[in-house]
N, C-alpha and C positions, 0 to 999 in steps of 0.2 A: 523274384516272382516269376512263375512260369504258368503258361496256359497252353492248351492244345485241344485238338479235336481228332477224331478218328472215325472212319466210315468203312464198313465191311459190306461187300456184295457177294452173295452166293448164288450159284446156278448149279443145281444138282450137287455134285461133290466138289465143284471148283469154287474156291474162295479167293477173292481179291480184296485188298485193303489199301487205304490211303490215310496216313496220319501226319499230324503236325505238332510241333512243340516250339515254344517261344519263351526265352528267359532273358531277364535283365539283371541277373545277379552280377556283381562287379568282378568276381573271380572267374576267369574264363573256363577253368576246369569244372568248377561247380555249375556254371551256366551250361556248358556243353553236356554234362551228365544229366542235368535236369531236363533240358530241352529234348535230348535224345531219348530219355526214359519215357517222356510223354508221347513223342512221335512214334517210337518203335514198340513200346509196351510189350517187350519180350519177344517180338516177332522178328524173323529173318527177312530183311528187306532186299528187294532187287536193286534199288538205288536209294541213296540218301543225299539230299541237297542241303548243304550248309551255307547259309548266308549270314555274315556277321560283320560288325563294324570293325574298322582298323583298331588294333589294340587287343582284340580278341583272337586274332589269327596267330595263335601260338601253339606249339606242339601239345601243350597240356589240354587244350580244348579238344583236339582230335584224339588224344589218348583216352579221354573220358568217353568219347563217342565210339572209338574202336572196341572198347571193352564190351559194348552192347551190340556190335555188328556181327552179322553172319559171315561164314567163311567166304561166300561168294558175293557179298554185298559190295556194290560200287559206291564210293564216296566222292562227290564232286561239289564244287561251289566256288565262292569268291567273297572278297570284301565288298562292302556296299556303301551307299549313302543313306542307309536306312533299311530296315527289314520289317516284314509284316506277316502276320498269321492270325486268321480267325478273329478279326475285330481289334487286334492290338498292333500297334506300330512302335518302333523304337529307333532312336539314333544310335544308342549304345546298347548292344545286346547281340543275341544270336537267335535266328529262326531256323528250324530244321524241318524239312518236309521229306517224307519217305513213302514209298509204296512197294507192294510186293504181292505174292500169291500166284495163283495159276495164270499162265498165259502171258507173262511179261518176259521180254528179252532185252538186255541192256548191253551195249558195247560202246567202248570209248576209244578215243585217239587224241593224243596231245600234239599240237604243233608248237614248237619252242622258238625263241628268238625271232618273233614274227615281224618286228619293225623292219621296214625296208623290203619285205617280201610278203605283203599282206595277202595278195591273191593266191599265191602259192600256199601260204599257211592255211587259208580257208579250205582249199582243195585237200590239203593233207589231213586236216581235222575231220573233214566230211567222209574220208575213206572208211570210217568206222561203220558206215552203212553196208559195206560189201558183205553179201551173204547173210544179211540179217533175216531172222525168222519172224513170223507174225503176219496175220492178215492185214493189219493196219500198221503203218510206219510213220515216224516223224524224226527229224533231226533237230536236236537242241544244241545250241552253241553258247558257251560262256567265254568271253574274251576280256583282255586287258582294256580298260576304258581309255587309256592314254596313248594308244598306238597311232592316232590320227586316222584320216580317211578310212573309216570303218567299213564303208560300203565295199571296199576292195575284198575284204574277208568274205562278205556275203556273196560277191560275184564269184570268188574262188569256190565256195561251197556249191553254188548253183551249177558250176561247170561239171561237178561230180554227180549231184543228186538229180539234176534236171528239174522239169517244171511240175512233176507229179507228186513229189514228196513234200509235205508241209515242213516249214522251217521256222523255228521260234528260238528265242533266247534273249540274252542281255549282256551288256558290258559292265565289268566290275567298276566300283567306285571307291573313293577314299574320303567320304564325308565332304565332298566338293572342295577338297584342298588341291586337287590336281597335281599331286606330288608322286605318288606311287600306289598302284593297286596290286592285289594279290589274287591268284587263282589256286584252287585246291583239287588234287586228284589222288585217289588211292583206294585203300580197302582196309580190312581188319589188320593186315600185317604192317601197315604204314600209310601215311598220307604226306604227299609232297606239297610244299607251299612254294609257289613260284610267281614270277612276274613276266610280262612280255610273252604271254602264252595264249593260245586259243584251245579250248577243250571241245571236241565234238562228242556228243552223247546220242547215240542211235537208239531209238526206242521202238521195239516191236511189241505189238499187243493183239490179243485175240478180240478185244473190244475196241470200238471206235474212239477216235480222238478228235477234238474240235479246237479250232483256233479263233480267237477274237481279237479285233484291232479297233481302237477308238482313241480320239484325242480331245474332242470337245471345243476345238478352235474354229473360228470363222474368218472370212476375208475382211480386211479393213482397207478402204481406199482403192485407188486404181492399181491395175496390174503393172508390173515392171518386167522388162525383158532383160534376161541375163545376156549381155552382149559380149562379155569376155569372162572366162572362168578357167580354172585349172583344178580339177578334183573338187575339194571342198573350199577352195579359195575363190572368192568372187571378186573379180577385178573391176568390171564395169557393169552398171545397170543403166539401161536406156542411153548408152554411149557416154555416160559420165562415170567418174571414179565412184566405186560402190560405197566407200565409206562416206563420201560427201552426201550421196543421195540418202543413205540411212540416217545420218545425223540430221539432215534437213527435214526429213519426214517426221522425226521425233521432236524437232524444235530445239535441239541442243547444239553446242559447238564442240571444238576439239578438246576442251577442258574435260569433257566426259571421259576421255581416255586417261586422265591423270591418275586415276585409281582403278586398276584393272578389276578389282573385286566389285566396285560400284558399277563399272561398265558392264560386267557380266550380269549383274543383277538387273540393270536396265534392259539388256538384250534378252534376258529370260522372259521378261514381260512383253517383249515384242519380237517373237520368232518370225521366221519366214515360212510361207506355205508354198510348196512346190507343186504345180499343177500335175495331177495324174488323172487317168480315166476314172478311177474309183474314188476320187476326192483329192485332198491335199496331203502330201507328206510334209511333216514339220521338220524344219532345219533350224537349230538353235545357233545363234552367232556367239562364238566364244572369244573373239578378239578382233581388233581392228589395227591395221598397220598404217602408221602416220606417214611412212616413207613412200609406199606405193599406193596408198589410199585404198587398200583392199579390205575385205571382210573375210573372216575365217570360220568355217563350219567343220564339224567332225565327219560329215558325210557329203557325198557329191551333190553339186548344184550344176547341172549340165549347161553348157553354153547353148543359147537359143531357147532355154526354158522360160515359161511364164511363172512369175512369183508374185506373191502379195505379202505385205505385212499382215499379221494375224492378230486377232483380238478374241477375248473370251470373258467369261464371268464365272463366279463360283458354281452356280447351278449347272452350267454347261459342262464344266470340268468334272463335277461330281457325277453328273449323268453319264459321263464316259465310262465309269465303273460298271454301271448297269448295262450299257451298250456292249462293252467288250466281253463281259461275262455272259450276257445273253446270246451273243453271236456264237461263242464257244459251246454253250449248252445246246443251242439249236442245231449245231453241226453234228451232234451226237445222234441225230436222227430218231429221237424218242427214247434212246437208251438212258437209264438213270445214271447220273454222274456219280463217280467215285470220289473225285477231288479235282482241284484246280491249281495249277502253277500260275503265278502272276509276276510279270516284269513291268514295273511302273517307273516312269522317268523321274529322276531326282528333281528335275526342273519343275515338274508338276507339284512336288512337295513345296518348293519355294513359292510357287504361285498360289497354292491353296492355303498355306500357312497351317499351323498345328491343328486348329479347329476344323479347317476344311479337310485335312487328311483323315481326321476321325470320322467326319461325315462321309467321306469317300468309302472308308472301310465299313461303315454302317450300311452303305448302299450295296457293297459286296454281300454282306451278311443277309440283307433282305432278299437280294436276287437269288442267292444260292440256297437259302432256306435250309440251313443245317449241313450243307455239303462243305467239308473242310477245304481250306485254301492256304497257301503260303507262298512267299516270294521275297523280292527285294526291290529297292529303288536304285535304278541303273543309270549308266552314263551313255545311253544309246540302246535302242530296242530292235530286235530282229523279229520280223513276222512276214511270212509269205505262204499263202495257201496255194496259189498257182501263179505262173508267170515268172519273170526274171527279177522283179524288184523285191525289196524286202528290208531295207534299212530305214529306221524311223528314229525320231527324237520327240520329246514332249508327248509321248504316246504311251498308252496302256495296252499291253499285250497279255493274252491269257491262253492257256492250254488246258482244256478239260479232258479228263479220262473217264471212260465208262468201264 
């Protein structure tokens, strides 16, 4: 089954469009052909984003898409922990989002073998911005979700793009198995399927672009001081072993670590909030080390920072969809939206549950009022409008185009 939406905006003789397609056919080639046909509708796209579940990332999927792509179309994407488009979500399937027409420029750069050189890789991928045309610019990044300390990639990109260029994106998933994720890059003549990579996608546009960031979490209990940490590894909280403090706050003992899947599920429901001037950045705990009593997050938790355990409810999480999409639309300065890319944390799916995810997407539809959108459930989200920060978890990030 496939669904999709398309929106066209015309000013004088200039026409721009944004289309989506979403298929859950079990055969990857058939799913790719169907979703691409709905998203592209016979048009030559500047860029096509392919977000699919592990198992669909086979050459046949891309062969079906390439048959419909233009000579200059850029194809990028990744495997996910779920994909979404226009009111529908799926664990198994493919979502395709594309845009094109007058006034779009797209350039890409791949950084390979990024493990162990994350900051360098972020800078390498961000080099695609050099010489980019367009009154408005943004850098999108898609990376491997299992490279660890993801913030280093963002810092590397910041060293190239500076504080003025919006930065958005997400990290690939593998349906929360944490075994291997895949990234895609190519065009009509071929698409490469790879791992341990970061793809920079520089977008130039004659129309404005807007970024939204929301998570719907709030502080629970007293603040804790990170008295010792190293990147994403928290060694001490308030001078005590971090794992001990975390388990005590939750009212559980070391047996919670006997089953790593159960521990991650517990931690998903009790993330950390890292104090920032604009609110709290969320950090999800992915593991605990019995030997050194540390906690491990996929992004940095700086020594000396104030953190809180965070709590939420269904209504607050669902309202995050309205907040993030509203921020992105407002940033267009009154220009009508053409479409929206969405990077939604896979942890939010776990917290919301299937019914909550459907409600969240209904909230998107209500706020966007017919404007098409598409994206995926990620293993870390990137969003920075200004300043040096930009790595998030358990967060919903949106990019609206006019």
